[in-house]
C-alpha positions as CSV (number, residue, x, y, z in Angstrom):
1,X,128.7,86.3,49.3
2,X,125.3,87.9,48.8
3,X,123.8,84.4,48.8
4,X,125.5,83.6,52.2
5,X,124.3,86.8,53.7
6,X,120.7,86.1,52.5
7,X,120.8,82.6,53.9
8,X,122.1,83.8,57.2
9,X,119.3,86.4,57.4
10,X,116.8,83.8,56.5
11,X,118.1,81.5,59.3
12,X,117.8,84.3,61.9
13,X,114.2,85.0,60.8
14,X,113.2,81.4,60.8
15,X,111.1,79.8,63.6
16,X,113.9,77.3,64.2
17,X,116.2,80.2,65.2
18,X,114.1,80.8,68.3
19,X,114.9,77.4,69.6
20,X,118.6,77.9,69.6
21,X,120.5,78.6,72.8
22,X,122.0,82.1,73.5
23,X,125.5,81.1,72.4
24,X,124.4,79.8,69.1
25,X,122.2,82.8,68.4
26,X,125.1,85.1,69.2
27,X,127.4,83.2,66.9
28,X,125.0,83.4,64.0
29,X,124.3,87.1,64.5
30,X,128.1,87.7,64.7
31,X,128.6,85.7,61.5
32,X,126.1,87.9,59.7
33,X,127.8,91.0,60.9
34,X,131.2,89.7,59.8
35,X,129.9,88.7,56.4
36,X,128.5,92.2,55.8
37,X,131.8,93.8,57.0
38,X,133.8,91.5,54.8
39,X,131.7,92.2,51.8
40,X,132.2,95.9,52.3
41,X,136.0,95.4,52.7
42,X,136.3,93.3,49.5
43,X,134.2,95.7,47.5
44,X,136.7,98.4,48.4
45,X,139.5,96.1,47.5
46,X,137.9,95.4,44.2
47,X,137.6,99.1,43.4
48,X,141.3,99.6,44.2
49,X,142.2,96.6,42.1
50,X,140.2,97.9,39.2
51,X,142.0,101.3,39.6
52,X,145.4,99.7,39.4
53,X,144.5,97.5,36.5
54,X,143.4,100.5,34.5
55,X,146.8,102.1,35.0
56,X,149.2,99.3,35.2
57,X,151.3,98.7,32.1
58,X,149.0,101.0,30.0
59,X,149.7,104.3,28.4
60,X,146.9,106.9,27.8
61,X,146.1,105.5,24.4
62,X,145.3,102.1,25.9
63,X,142.8,103.3,28.6
64,X,139.8,102.0,26.6
65,X,141.3,98.5,26.4
66,X,141.8,98.4,30.1
67,X,138.0,98.7,30.6
68,X,137.6,95.3,29.0
69,X,140.0,93.7,31.5
70,X,138.0,95.3,34.3
71,X,134.9,93.4,33.3
72,X,136.7,90.1,33.8
73,X,137.2,90.7,37.5
74,X,134.3,89.2,39.5
75,X,133.3,89.7,43.1
76,X,135.8,88.2,45.5
77,X,134.2,85.7,47.9
78,X,135.2,85.2,51.5
79,X,135.7,81.6,52.6
80,X,135.4,82.1,56.3
81,X,132.6,84.0,57.9
82,X,133.8,83.4,61.5
83,X,137.1,85.1,60.9
84,X,136.6,88.2,63.0
85,X,135.5,88.6,66.6
86,X,133.4,91.5,67.7
87,X,132.0,91.4,71.2
88,X,130.3,94.9,71.5
89,X,129.6,98.1,69.7
90,X,132.6,99.9,71.1
91,X,135.0,97.2,69.8
92,X,133.3,97.3,66.4
93,X,134.0,101.1,66.2
94,X,137.6,100.6,67.1
95,X,138.1,97.8,64.6
96,X,136.5,99.9,61.9
97,X,138.7,102.9,62.7
98,X,141.8,100.7,62.5
99,X,140.6,99.1,59.3
100,X,140.1,102.6,57.7
101,X,143.6,103.6,58.7
102,X,145.0,100.5,57.1
103,X,143.0,101.1,54.0
104,X,144.3,104.6,53.7
105,X,147.9,103.4,54.0
106,X,147.3,100.8,51.4
107,X,145.7,103.4,49.1
108,X,148.8,105.6,49.4
109,X,151.1,102.7,48.5
110,X,148.9,101.9,45.5
111,X,148.9,105.5,44.3
112,X,152.7,105.4,44.5
113,X,152.8,102.2,42.5
114,X,150.5,103.7,39.8
115,X,152.5,106.9,39.7
116,X,155.7,105.0,39.3
117,X,154.4,103.0,36.4
118,X,153.0,106.0,34.7
119,X,156.4,107.8,35.0
120,X,158.1,104.7,33.6
121,X,155.7,104.4,30.8
122,X,156.1,108.1,29.9
123,X,159.9,107.7,29.9
124,X,159.7,104.6,27.7
125,X,157.4,106.3,25.3
126,X,159.8,109.2,24.9
127,X,162.5,106.7,23.9
128,X,160.5,104.7,21.4
129,X,158.8,105.7,18.2
130,X,155.1,105.3,17.5
131,X,155.7,102.2,15.2
132,X,157.4,100.3,18.0
133,X,154.6,101.2,20.4
134,X,152.0,99.9,18.0
135,X,153.9,96.7,17.5
136,X,154.3,96.2,21.2
137,X,150.5,96.7,21.8
138,X,149.7,94.1,19.2
139,X,152.2,91.7,20.7
140,X,150.8,92.3,24.2
141,X,147.3,91.5,23.0
142,X,148.5,88.3,21.3
143,X,150.2,87.1,24.4
144,X,147.2,87.6,26.7
145,X,144.7,86.0,24.2
146,X,147.0,83.0,23.9
147,X,147.2,82.4,27.6
148,X,143.7,83.5,28.6
149,X,142.3,80.1,27.4
150,X,144.5,78.5,30.0
151,X,143.4,80.7,32.9
152,X,141.8,77.8,34.9
153,X,145.1,75.8,34.6
154,X,146.9,78.7,36.2
155,X,144.3,79.4,38.9
156,X,141.2,77.1,39.5
157,X,139.5,80.1,41.2
158,X,140.3,82.5,38.4
159,X,136.7,83.7,38.2
160,X,136.6,84.5,41.9
161,X,138.8,87.6,41.5
162,X,142.3,86.6,40.4
163,X,144.4,89.5,39.1
164,X,147.3,89.1,36.6
165,X,149.4,91.5,34.7
166,X,150.7,90.8,31.2
167,X,154.0,89.2,32.3
168,X,152.2,86.9,34.9
169,X,150.1,85.3,32.2
170,X,153.2,83.4,30.9
171,X,155.1,83.3,34.2
172,X,152.7,81.7,36.7
173,X,153.2,78.1,37.4
174,X,150.1,76.0,36.5
175,X,148.2,75.2,39.6
176,X,148.5,71.4,39.4
177,X,152.3,71.6,39.1
178,X,152.5,74.2,41.9
179,X,150.5,71.8,44.1
180,X,152.8,68.9,43.4
181,X,155.9,71.0,44.2
182,X,154.4,72.3,47.4
183,X,153.7,68.8,48.6
184,X,157.3,67.8,48.1
185,X,158.6,71.0,49.8
186,X,156.5,70.6,52.9
187,X,158.6,72.2,55.8
188,X,158.5,74.7,58.6
189,X,159.7,77.9,56.8
190,X,160.0,78.3,53.0
191,X,161.2,81.3,50.9
192,X,159.6,81.8,47.6
193,X,161.9,84.1,45.6
194,X,160.5,85.9,42.6
195,X,157.0,85.1,43.9
196,X,155.3,87.0,41.0
197,X,151.5,86.8,41.1
198,X,151.6,84.2,43.9
199,X,150.8,80.9,42.1
200,X,153.4,78.9,44.0
201,X,153.2,81.0,47.2
202,X,149.5,80.1,47.6
203,X,150.2,76.4,47.3
204,X,153.2,76.6,49.6
205,X,151.0,78.2,52.3
206,X,148.9,75.0,52.4
207,X,151.9,72.7,53.1
208,X,154.4,74.9,55.0
209,X,154.0,76.5,58.4
210,X,155.4,79.8,57.2
211,X,156.1,81.2,53.7
212,X,158.3,84.3,52.9
213,X,157.4,85.6,49.5
214,X,159.9,88.1,47.9
215,X,159.7,90.2,44.8
216,X,161.3,93.4,43.6
217,X,158.2,94.6,41.8
218,X,155.6,96.1,44.3
219,X,152.8,95.4,41.8
220,X,153.6,91.7,41.7
221,X,153.5,91.6,45.6
222,X,150.1,93.4,45.5
223,X,148.7,90.8,43.0
224,X,150.2,87.9,45.0
225,X,148.6,89.2,48.3
226,X,145.3,89.8,46.6
227,X,145.3,86.4,44.9
228,X,146.1,84.7,48.2
229,X,142.9,86.3,49.6
230,X,140.9,84.6,46.9
231,X,142.3,81.3,48.3
232,X,141.2,82.1,51.9
233,X,144.0,84.3,53.3
234,X,143.5,87.7,54.9
235,X,145.5,90.3,56.8
236,X,144.4,88.8,60.1
237,X,144.7,85.2,59.1
238,X,147.7,84.2,57.0
239,X,151.0,82.4,57.2
240,X,152.5,84.4,54.3
241,X,154.9,87.3,54.7
242,X,155.3,89.5,51.6
243,X,158.6,91.3,51.3
244,X,159.4,93.9,48.6
245,X,163.1,93.4,48.2
246,X,165.9,92.4,45.8
247,X,166.0,88.6,45.6
248,X,169.8,88.7,45.6
249,X,170.0,89.9,49.2
250,X,169.3,86.9,51.4
251,X,172.0,87.3,54.1
252,X,169.6,88.1,56.9
253,X,167.0,85.4,56.1
254,X,166.8,81.8,57.4
255,X,164.7,79.0,55.9
256,X,164.4,75.3,55.5
257,X,163.7,75.4,51.8
258,X,164.2,78.0,49.1
259,X,162.1,77.9,45.9
260,X,163.6,79.6,42.8
261,X,161.4,80.6,39.8
262,X,163.1,83.6,38.3
263,X,162.0,85.3,35.1
264,X,163.0,83.4,32.0
265,X,163.0,86.3,29.7
266,X,159.5,86.0,28.3
267,X,157.9,83.3,26.0
268,X,160.7,83.6,23.5
269,X,162.8,81.1,25.6
270,X,160.8,78.2,24.0
271,X,162.1,79.2,20.5
272,X,165.7,78.3,21.5
273,X,166.9,74.8,21.3
274,X,168.8,75.2,24.6
275,X,168.1,77.6,27.5
276,X,171.1,78.8,29.4
277,X,171.0,80.0,33.0
278,X,173.3,82.9,32.3
279,X,170.8,84.4,29.9
280,X,168.5,85.3,32.8
281,X,168.5,88.6,34.6
282,X,169.7,88.2,37.4
283,X,172.2,85.6,36.3
284,X,170.8,82.1,37.0
285,X,174.0,80.8,38.5
286,X,174.3,83.8,40.9
287,X,170.8,83.3,42.0
288,X,171.5,79.7,42.9
289,X,174.8,80.6,44.7
290,X,173.0,83.1,47.0
291,X,170.2,80.6,47.8
292,X,172.6,77.6,48.5
293,X,174.3,79.7,51.2
294,X,171.1,80.0,53.1
295,X,170.0,76.3,52.9
296,X,171.2,73.2,50.9
297,X,167.5,72.4,50.2
298,X,166.9,74.4,47.0
299,X,164.2,73.9,44.3
300,X,164.9,75.4,40.9
301,X,161.9,75.7,38.5
302,X,163.2,76.0,34.9
303,X,162.3,75.6,31.2
304,X,162.1,72.1,29.7
305,X,165.0,73.0,27.3
306,X,167.5,74.0,30.1
307,X,171.1,73.1,29.3
308,X,172.2,69.8,30.8
309,X,175.7,71.3,31.1
310,X,174.2,74.2,33.2
311,X,172.4,71.7,35.4
312,X,175.7,69.9,36.0
313,X,177.3,73.3,37.0
314,X,174.5,73.8,39.5
315,X,175.3,70.5,41.1
316,X,179.0,71.4,41.3
317,X,178.0,74.8,43.0
318,X,175.9,72.8,45.5
319,X,178.8,70.5,46.3
320,X,181.3,73.3,46.7
321,X,179.0,75.1,49.2
322,X,178.4,72.0,51.4
323,X,175.2,70.9,49.7
324,X,174.2,67.7,47.9
325,X,176.7,66.2,45.4
326,X,173.9,65.4,43.0
327,X,170.4,66.6,42.1
328,X,167.0,65.2,41.1
329,X,165.4,66.4,37.8
330,X,161.6,66.1,37.7
331,X,159.8,66.6,34.4
332,X,156.4,68.3,34.6
333,X,153.7,67.2,32.1
334,X,150.2,68.6,31.3
335,X,148.0,66.6,28.9
336,X,151.0,64.3,28.1
337,X,153.1,67.3,27.0
338,X,156.4,68.2,28.7
339,X,156.0,71.8,30.1
340,X,158.8,72.5,32.5
341,X,161.4,70.8,34.8
342,X,161.9,71.1,38.6
343,X,165.4,70.4,40.0
344,X,165.7,69.4,43.7
345,X,168.8,69.7,45.8
346,X,169.6,68.6,49.4
347,X,167.2,66.7,51.5
348,X,164.4,67.2,49.0
349,X,166.0,64.7,46.6
350,X,164.1,61.4,46.0
351,X,160.8,62.8,47.1
352,X,161.8,63.0,50.8
353,X,160.1,65.9,52.5
354,X,162.5,68.0,54.4
355,X,162.3,67.8,58.2
356,X,163.9,70.7,60.0
357,X,166.2,70.0,62.9
358,X,164.7,71.1,66.1
């Protein structure tokens, strides 16, 4: 962003600038002002992100380790310099005041998140002995180091400011797979349950008119929103609505497509020969039952070793609730290795994009 600001200043100071008409001059000056405001805004966001990363999932003995994670977060770059409109100085002041109020509210929410996690960590530490804590710390480091080498598969813009917690490293859908699913799910309104750090949500936002992203964990929602900003979204310009709620309560929501990617219970699922849906929390069958009541067009993202009997049960549940009598199972490969499967129901079967009835 510093380079864009310097280039814009150089353009204003160039002899060529004097030959521009008034409208073009005004637009370039406004663009410079917007870039400077956006830079300040994202610097504040970066500071708050660093603060949360230092606290999230860390007890006091791990504060030193969190500093190393902070160094991996680079400056976030804004993709659109013409996003904001400021016509005069009075309007600028009003906008800045409103922005400050929003930032204060966001800081209060973030402090609540941090305090909640600190309380939870303290409670957990009281219930576990020191040996278990040391083992957990070693396992956490092993997990992150294992998946860190795949960071660009998860987010191609990882170096531009992507934030992930420990669980997200092994939960985020690889970007290429997320892009493919999003293309198949193109529709008017899509619900992304268990949105996590936002890997699927970001790609859905490029193929759907509106995306509703739900997660029970407020920290996951914060990361998803932050990561969407890396891909060009902002508070003023986005088609994503983030909702902090229990994914099992969908009675008041309407959508054309629902995407399900619930927690699989950690990387240990791959050690089992067969993965069963009722081993998930919440129960994988109950998740599907709630979703199919909202729309017959459901997409279920599951481990590659998911039980075929369980998949047959999902098809039966779909049929009993007025949905499709069969499903389509798509295998997802990366570097010729089977990674996951995606199961499509309703009008999404056979690669037909859903067209909502007007």
